[in-house]
C-alpha positions in Angstrom: -48.8 8.9 -54.5 -48.1 5.5 -56.0 -51.2 3.9 -57.6 -52.9 2.0 -55.4 -53.4 -1.0 -57.5 -49.7 -1.4 -58.5 -48.8 -1.1 -54.8 -51.0 -4.1 -53.9 -49.9 -6.1 -57.1 -46.8 -5.7 -55.5 -46.7 -5.7 -51.8 -44.6 -8.6 -50.7 -44.7 -10.2 -47.3 -41.4 -10.8 -45.6 -39.6 -13.9 -46.9 -40.6 -13.5 -50.3 -37.9 -14.0 -52.8 -36.9 -11.6 -55.5 -34.7 -13.0 -58.5 -32.8 -10.6 -61.1 -33.3 -11.8 -64.7 -30.5 -10.7 -66.3 -27.8 -11.1 -63.0 -29.6 -13.8 -61.3 -28.7 -12.4 -57.7 -31.7 -13.1 -55.5 -33.1 -11.1 -52.6 -34.9 -12.0 -49.5 -37.5 -9.2 -48.5 -37.5 -8.3 -44.8 -39.8 -5.8 -44.7 -41.2 -2.2 -46.8 -39.4 0.8 -45.9 -41.5 3.3 -47.7 -43.4 3.7 -50.5 -44.0 7.0 -52.7 -45.0 8.1 -55.9 -42.1 6.2 -58.4 -42.2 3.1 -56.3 -41.6 0.9 -53.4 -38.6 0.6 -51.2 -38.0 -3.2 -49.6 -35.5 -3.9 -46.7 -33.8 -7.5 -48.5 -31.4 -9.8 -47.7 -29.0 -10.6 -50.6 -27.1 -13.9 -51.1 -24.0 -12.9 -49.2 -26.8 -12.2 -46.1 -26.3 -8.5 -46.4 -28.9 -5.8 -46.0 -29.8 -4.0 -48.7 -32.5 -1.9 -49.7 -34.1 -2.6 -52.9 -36.9 -0.5 -54.8 -38.8 -1.8 -57.4 -40.8 0.4 -59.8 -43.0 0.2 -63.3 -41.6 3.6 -64.0 -38.2 2.6 -66.3 -37.5 6.4 -66.9 -37.7 7.3 -63.1 -35.7 4.0 -62.4 -32.9 4.9 -64.6 -32.9 8.7 -63.4 -32.8 7.6 -59.7 -29.5 5.0 -60.5 -27.8 8.3 -62.3 -28.4 10.2 -59.4 -27.0 7.6 -57.3 -23.9 6.8 -59.6 -23.5 10.7 -59.4 -23.6 10.8 -55.8 -20.4 8.1 -55.9 -18.3 10.5 -58.2 -18.5 13.2 -55.4 -15.4 12.5 -53.0 -16.1 13.1 -49.3 -19.7 13.0 -49.5 -22.0 10.6 -48.1 -25.4 12.5 -49.0 -27.2 9.3 -50.4 -26.9 5.7 -50.4 -24.6 4.1 -52.6 -25.7 2.0 -56.1 -25.0 -1.6 -56.2 -26.7 -3.1 -59.2 -29.8 -2.5 -61.5 -31.7 -5.7 -63.1 -35.7 -6.5 -63.8 -38.0 -8.7 -61.9 -40.4 -11.3 -63.9 -44.3 -10.6 -62.3 -46.8 -12.5 -63.9 -44.8 -12.2 -67.7 -44.2 -8.8 -67.1 -40.5 -7.4 -66.5 -40.6 -5.2 -63.3 -37.6 -2.9 -63.3 -35.6 -2.5 -59.6 -32.6 -1.3 -58.6 -30.4 -2.4 -55.1 -28.7 -0.2 -53.0 -27.0 0.6 -49.6 -29.0 0.0 -46.9 -28.6 3.1 -44.3 -29.3 2.0 -40.6 -30.1 4.5 -38.3 -32.9 6.7 -36.4 -35.2 9.4 -38.6 -34.0 12.9 -37.9 -37.1 13.8 -35.7 -37.3 11.4 -33.6 -33.1 11.7 -33.3 -33.7 15.2 -32.6 -36.6 14.8 -29.9 -34.3 12.2 -28.2 -30.8 13.9 -28.2 -32.5 17.9 -28.0 -32.8 20.5 -30.0 -28.7 21.4 -29.6 -28.1 18.4 -32.1 -30.1 20.2 -35.0 -27.4 22.9 -35.9 -25.0 20.2 -35.8 -26.9 17.8 -38.2 -27.6 20.6 -40.4 -24.1 21.9 -40.8 -23.4 18.3 -42.1 -26.4 18.3 -44.6 -25.2 21.6 -45.9 -21.7 20.3 -46.5 -23.1 17.4 -48.7 -25.5 19.5 -50.1 -22.7 22.0 -51.5 -21.0 18.9 -53.0 -24.3 17.8 -54.5 -25.1 21.3 -56.2 -21.3 21.7 -57.5 -22.3 18.3 -59.8 -25.3 20.0 -60.9 -27.9 18.5 -59.2 -30.6 19.5 -56.1 -32.2 17.4 -53.7 -35.3 18.7 -54.2 -37.8 16.9 -52.2 -35.8 17.6 -48.7 -37.3 17.1 -45.6 -37.3 14.8 -42.4 -38.7 11.8 -43.6 -35.9 12.1 -46.3 -33.0 12.4 -43.7 -31.6 9.4 -41.4 -28.8 9.8 -38.6 -26.8 6.6 -38.6 -25.8 5.4 -35.4 -23.2 5.0 -33.3 -21.2 7.6 -35.7 -24.3 10.7 -35.8 -23.9 11.2 -39.3 -26.8 12.8 -41.3 -27.6 10.7 -44.5 -30.3 11.2 -47.2 -32.6 8.5 -48.5 -35.1 8.5 -51.2 -33.4 10.5 -54.2 -36.4 10.2 -56.1 -37.2 13.8 -56.4 -33.1 15.5 -57.1 -33.2 17.4 -60.0 -31.0 18.6 -62.6 -30.2 22.8 -61.5 -32.6 24.8 -64.3 -35.2 22.4 -64.6 -38.4 21.8 -62.7 -38.9 20.6 -59.0 -39.8 17.0 -59.8 -41.0 15.9 -56.4 -41.9 18.5 -53.2 -43.6 18.5 -50.0 -45.5 21.4 -49.4 -44.2 22.7 -46.1 -40.6 22.6 -47.4 -41.7 24.0 -50.6 -40.9 27.6 -51.3 -43.8 28.1 -53.8 -46.2 26.9 -51.5 -45.2 29.7 -49.3 -45.5 32.1 -52.2 -41.7 32.7 -51.4 -40.5 31.5 -55.5 -40.9 29.6 -57.8 -40.1 25.5 -58.2 -37.4 26.0 -60.8 -34.3 23.6 -59.2 -31.9 25.7 -58.0 -29.6 25.8 -54.9 -32.1 28.3 -53.1 -34.6 25.7 -53.4 -32.7 23.1 -51.4 -31.9 25.9 -48.5 -35.3 26.8 -48.3 -36.0 23.3 -47.1 -32.9 23.4 -45.1 -34.5 26.6 -43.4 -37.7 24.8 -42.8 -36.5 21.6 -41.7 -35.2 23.5 -38.7 -38.6 25.0 -38.0 -39.9 21.7 -38.2 -37.3 20.5 -35.6 -39.1 22.7 -32.9 -42.3 22.1 -34.7 -42.7 18.5 -35.3 -46.3 18.3 -35.9 -45.5 21.5 -38.4 -48.5 24.3 -39.0 -50.8 25.2 -42.0 -49.9 28.1 -44.0 -51.7 31.5 -43.4 -51.9 34.6 -45.3 -48.4 36.6 -45.2 -45.9 33.9 -46.1 -42.5 34.9 -44.8 -44.0 37.3 -42.2 -45.7 34.0 -40.8 -42.7 31.9 -41.0 -40.9 34.9 -39.1 -43.6 34.9 -36.4 -43.2 31.2 -35.9 -39.3 31.8 -35.4 -39.8 34.2 -33.2 -41.6 31.9 -30.5 -38.8 29.6 -30.3 -36.0 31.0 -28.2 -33.8 27.9 -30.0 -33.7 29.7 -33.0 -32.1 33.1 -31.4 -28.3 32.4 -33.0 -30.3 31.3 -35.9 -32.4 34.3 -36.9 -30.3 35.8 -39.1 -29.1 32.7 -41.2 -32.8 31.2 -41.4 -34.6 34.8 -42.8 -31.7 34.5 -45.6 -32.3 31.1 -46.5 -35.9 31.5 -46.4 -35.8 34.9 -48.6 -32.8 33.2 -51.6 -30.3 35.4 -49.9 -27.9 32.8 -50.0 -25.9 31.8 -53.5 -24.9 28.7 -52.5 -24.9 26.2 -49.4 -21.2 26.9 -48.5 -22.4 30.3 -47.7 -25.3 29.4 -45.4 -22.7 26.6 -43.8 -20.1 29.0 -43.2 -22.3 31.4 -41.3 -23.9 28.1 -39.3 -20.1 27.1 -38.5 -19.5 30.6 -37.2 -22.6 30.5 -35.0 -21.7 27.4 -33.5 -18.3 28.0 -32.8 -18.9 31.1 -31.3 -22.0 29.0 -29.0 -19.2 26.3 -28.2 -16.8 28.8 -27.0 -19.3 30.1 -24.4 -20.2 27.2 -22.8 -16.6 25.9 -22.6 -14.8 29.0 -21.3 -13.8 28.8 -17.7 -15.4 30.7 -15.1 -13.5 33.9 -14.5 -10.6 33.8 -11.7 -10.5 37.0 -9.3 -6.8 36.1 -8.8 -6.2 35.8 -12.9 -4.5 32.8 -11.8 -5.2 29.1 -12.7 -7.2 27.2 -10.2 -4.7 24.3 -9.7 -2.3 27.2 -8.9 -4.1 28.7 -6.3 -4.9 25.7 -4.6 -1.5 24.9 -4.3 -0.5 27.9 -2.6 -3.8 27.7 -0.4 -2.3 24.1 0.8 1.6 26.0 1.0 0.1 28.6 3.1 -1.6 26.0 5.2 1.7 24.2 5.7 3.6 27.6 6.7 0.8 28.2 9.2 0.9 25.0 10.8 4.8 25.2 11.2 4.6 29.1 13.1 3.8 27.6 16.7 6.3 24.8 16.5 9.5 28.1 16.1 8.0 30.9 18.0 9.1 29.7 20.9 12.4 28.8 19.9 12.8 32.8 18.5 11.5 34.0 21.8 14.4 32.1 23.8 17.0 33.4 21.8 15.9 37.0 21.4 15.6 36.8 25.4 19.3 35.1 25.4 20.7 37.9 23.2 19.5 40.9 25.4 20.1 39.1 28.4 24.2 38.4 26.8 24.5 42.6 25.6 23.0 43.7 29.0 25.6 41.3 31.3 28.6 42.8 28.4 27.2 46.7 29.2 27.1 46.2 32.8 30.7 44.2 32.9 32.1 47.2 30.8 31.1 50.1 33.8 32.8 48.0 36.5 35.9 48.2 35.1 
């Protein structure tokens, strides 16, 4: 966690104005959004009355690293994983330069509250989106690292999943900079903390578990066997069991592979839900309804023509009989 003395020193109240030393732009603090190992993030309003997220830190190296990550995100076409970078500057406090950067403010609802409100059916849909963004990030040579529900936002009303707090993002091949135990494969004894795509995919599987266990659970002996047991206790994991096991054991080489399997399961589930009930006659319901209506109309017509048909039949028989008698007399 961040140094408490530093946090108290730079814990600004709503209305406080932060002015950049070099660019001269001003930002009015609205509220604190979060505090982590590398700084404090505030919701602020800029000169144009736009809402932004502003991160302050006394760690200049960390700030530069995070800015580079955000800039790398912006180069990934079609990726909306992290917030877009806006500017960087220094803020002078008590004669000391405090570096900060400004990024897009992503408005939405936290991942777990969203799932609890909307239902478990949304887990697969959001994870599918997340895997697409992770695939793009991994191709740029990075992993997200500290991937967890706390760092995920679901935008409204578009229902797009976005990541916030890129402080744990790490170049592939290096040691993971930040992690949270529940989502860390090293904590579960199922791999190292070397930054590779499988590290993120393990975390994705744990996010899915966390969706059904919002209070999480403590590690016991067994690692994978414990996680497998927790999966088997929740019926919502049944369609994803094979996918989760592969992600937890590092069997997926890329996020794209895991995404393809997720898409297949979701597509199959969607077909089952949308398939119409079997029709005994093999004909569309609308056609059967029309024919039933037509049959009713025919039924209604029968009494009207029955008397006429009988009368004509009697007339014809009588005429033939008369002609027969007339012939005999001749």
